[in-house]
C-alpha positions in Angstrom: 12.3 100.3 -9.8 10.5 96.9 -9.5 9.9 97.4 -5.8 8.4 100.3 -5.7 6.3 99.0 -8.0 4.7 96.2 -5.8 2.6 98.3 -3.5 0.3 98.7 -7.0 -0.4 95.1 -7.0 -1.0 94.3 -3.5 -4.8 92.3 -2.6 -6.7 94.4 -0.7 -8.6 93.0 2.5 -11.5 91.3 1.5 -12.2 90.9 6.0 -11.1 95.0 5.9 -14.0 95.6 2.8 -17.0 94.0 4.0 -16.7 94.2 8.0 -14.3 97.1 8.3 -11.5 95.4 10.7 -8.5 93.8 9.9 -7.9 90.6 9.7 -4.9 88.1 10.6 -2.9 88.5 8.3 -3.2 92.7 7.4 0.0 93.8 7.0 2.0 90.7 5.6 2.3 91.9 2.1 3.6 95.3 2.6 5.9 93.9 5.5 7.4 91.8 3.2 7.2 94.6 0.6 9.4 96.4 3.5 12.0 93.7 3.2 12.4 93.8 -0.2 13.7 97.8 0.3 15.6 96.6 3.3 13.4 98.4 5.4 13.6 95.1 8.0 12.5 96.8 11.5 9.8 98.7 9.6 8.9 95.2 8.6 8.8 93.8 11.7 6.6 96.5 12.9 3.8 96.2 10.0 3.9 92.7 11.0 5.4 91.3 13.8 5.5 87.7 12.9 7.2 88.1 9.5 10.6 86.8 10.4 8.9 83.6 12.2 7.1 83.1 9.5 9.5 83.3 7.0 11.2 80.4 9.1 8.8 77.9 8.9 8.3 78.6 5.6 12.4 77.8 4.6 11.8 75.4 7.2 9.0 73.0 5.7 10.7 73.3 2.2 14.2 72.1 3.6 12.7 69.5 5.3 10.6 68.7 2.1 14.3 67.9 0.7 16.3 66.7 4.4 13.9 64.2 6.2 15.4 63.7 10.3 13.5 62.4 13.2 12.4 65.4 15.4 11.0 67.8 11.9 6.9 67.1 12.7 8.2 68.5 16.8 9.9 71.1 14.8 7.7 72.6 12.6 4.3 72.1 15.4 6.6 74.2 17.8 6.6 76.7 14.8 3.2 77.0 14.0 2.3 77.3 17.9 5.1 80.2 18.0 3.2 81.6 14.9 0.0 81.2 15.9 0.9 83.3 19.4 3.3 86.3 17.5 0.0 86.8 15.5 -2.8 86.3 17.2 -0.6 88.9 20.4 0.1 91.1 17.5 -3.5 91.7 16.6 -4.9 92.3 19.9 -2.7 95.0 20.6 -3.1 96.2 17.3 -6.4 96.3 17.5 -6.6 97.4 21.1 -5.0 100.4 19.7 -7.7 101.4 17.6 -10.6 101.3 19.9 
């Protein structure tokens, strides 16, 4: 199946290859593949910010076509939310390895 073959084409993490430590984005490709497979909880466990990132991307695309007054504030709020989720989940992930 096409979805099963996605993992063969995933990019490796340069940060992990050079420094031996995962970056803040490690897991996003596998989480996306899990979503395509219908494994939504596993995708969240793999990369907790996956759904909030999709909401941000969807909103930015929507805002390209539909303009409204508070769009900038919403985008900034979503960016802050995503940054918070990514950083906190990264700290938790790294603390479990040490």
